[in-house]
N, C-alpha and C positions, 0 to 999 in steps of 0.2 A: 610591883615591878614586873616588866615584861622581859622576855628573852631578847627582844630588839633593843631595849634600853641597855641591858647588860652587855650585849654585843657591841653597842656603840660606845660605851663608856670604859669597858675593861681593856687594860693594856698591861704589858709586862711589869711596869713599876708598881702595880697594885698588889704584887705578891699573891697571885692566885694559887689555890691549892685544891685539887680534887680529893676530898677527904674520904670518900667511899662511893662504891657503885653496887647496886643491888637490883635484882630482877624480881619483880612481883607481877601478879596477875594483870595489872593495868600498864605494864611496860617497865622500861629500865629507869631507875631513879639514880641521879648523880648528886651527891652532896658536895657543894662547892663553896668556897669562901675566898674572900679577897679584901684588901683594904677598901673601905667605903670612900669613894671620890666626893661624897657630900658631907663627911664628918671625919672625926678622928677614930672612929670605931671600926670593927671588922664587919663586913656584910656576909651573912650566911644565906645561901639559897639552896632550894631543892629543885633540880631540873628534872621534869618528867618527859621521857621520850616514849610516846605511845606507838605501839606497833613496831617495836625495834626488831629488825631482821638480822642485822650484823653489827658487831661492835668489837673494839679492842681497847676501849677506854679503861684505864686503871688509875689508882691514886698516883698523882704526879703534880708537878708545878708548871702548868702551862703559862705561856706569855700572851696568848690571844685565844679568842674563840670566835666562831662564826657559824651561822646557819645559812645554808644555800640549797637551792633546788637544782642547780646546774654545776655538776662536778663530774669528772669521769669515774670516780668511785660509785656514783649512782648509775653508771652506764648499764650494768646488767639488769637493773630494775626499771629504768626510765627511758632508755634508748632503744631503737630498732636493733635487732641482732642479726648477725651474719656468720657464715662459716667459710673458710678458705681451705680447699684441698689441693694437693700437689700431685703431679703425676710424672715426675722425672727425678733423676738422681743428680745431686750437686757434686761438683768436682771435689770440694772439701766440706764435708758435713759439719765438722767441728767449727770451722771458721764461719760458716753460714749460721749456725746455731748461735754463735756469739753475736753476729750482726743482728739477728732477729731479736735477741734478748735486749740489745742496745736500743733498738727501735721501740720496744715495749716500755723500757725505762724512760726513754725521751718523752713519750706521750703521757705516761702515768706518773712519772716523778717518784717521789718517796714511797708511794703506796703500791708500786708495781708488783710487789710480792703477794698482794691480797686478791688480785683479780683473776688469776688462773686463765689467761686468754691464750697464751702460747702453748701448744700441745706437742709439737714436734721436737723430740730430742734428736741428737746426732745419730743415734741408732735407727730411729724411725726415718729420718732423712735419707740415710744410706739404703733404706729398703726401696726407695724410689716412688712410693705413693703412700697417701694417707692424709689425715687431718692435720693441717698446719696450725690453724688458729680458729677459735670460735669465741664470740662475745659481741660487745657494742661495736657498731659500724666504724666509728672514728679510730678506735684502737686496732681493730682487725685490719682496717684499710692501711694503717701505717706499717703493720707487719707484712701485709701483702705487698706493699710498695718496696719494702726492703728485700723481699724474696724474689721479686719479678726478674731481676737480671740473672738469677741463678737457677730458677725453677720454673716449670710450666705450672701455672696455678689457675684455678677457677673459684669464683665466689658464688655462694648461694645465700640469699637473704632467707632467714629462718622464721622469725616471729617478731611481734611488737609487744613488749610487756605493758601491763596496765599503767605503770608509772605513778606519778604523784608523790614520790618519796622525797624526804629531806635528808640533808647531811649536817650533823652537828660535829664540828671539827675543833679540836683543841690541839694546837701544834702538831704533834705526831700521833695522836689518837683520835678516834671518831666513833660516831654512831649513825647508822642508816636507819630511819624510822618514818612513820607516817606523819607525826607532828611533834614539835618541841615547844614546851611551855614551862614557865616557872610556877610551881604550885605552892611554894612557901618561901618567904624571905624575912629576915629579921636582922637586927643590929645588935652587936654586943662585943664583949672583950673575949679574947681567947681563953679557954679554961686550962 
């Protein structure tokens, strides 16, 4: 079985369960099981995530999984980076801070807390100058656009990472790694 086949066939009604997660020399291993869509038995697989750099995957009951190479969670690893600096004081730093956080949440969705793109707190904004945001261009541009009516800002492109990483996503947990594959699979009854 391949990860692509599992991704194509697995859905919520197959009662998926991440049984365990372990980190070994060759990467992150995820023990996963679900009802087998080809039989009346359970399907058990070991998913190998080689070169795992970030993860928050834990034992849980996901309703879906996917492997993608184009996701904003991969931004700091796969997309060109930029930084935006500001050089003026806003009228209301707390209101602007909330607007900037909303812009970050709009573009990053449920994973906004993992990306650490927005740097300017209300206290820093009240100081009148400093780093507003740093990270992948699409995310930082959204924050820059939200700040423009209230601050004088300038953007500086910083670097282009090597890229080539993948995202294995299960509902609300994920792994960022170099490659994803199934290293073992078998059918059986739950013990």
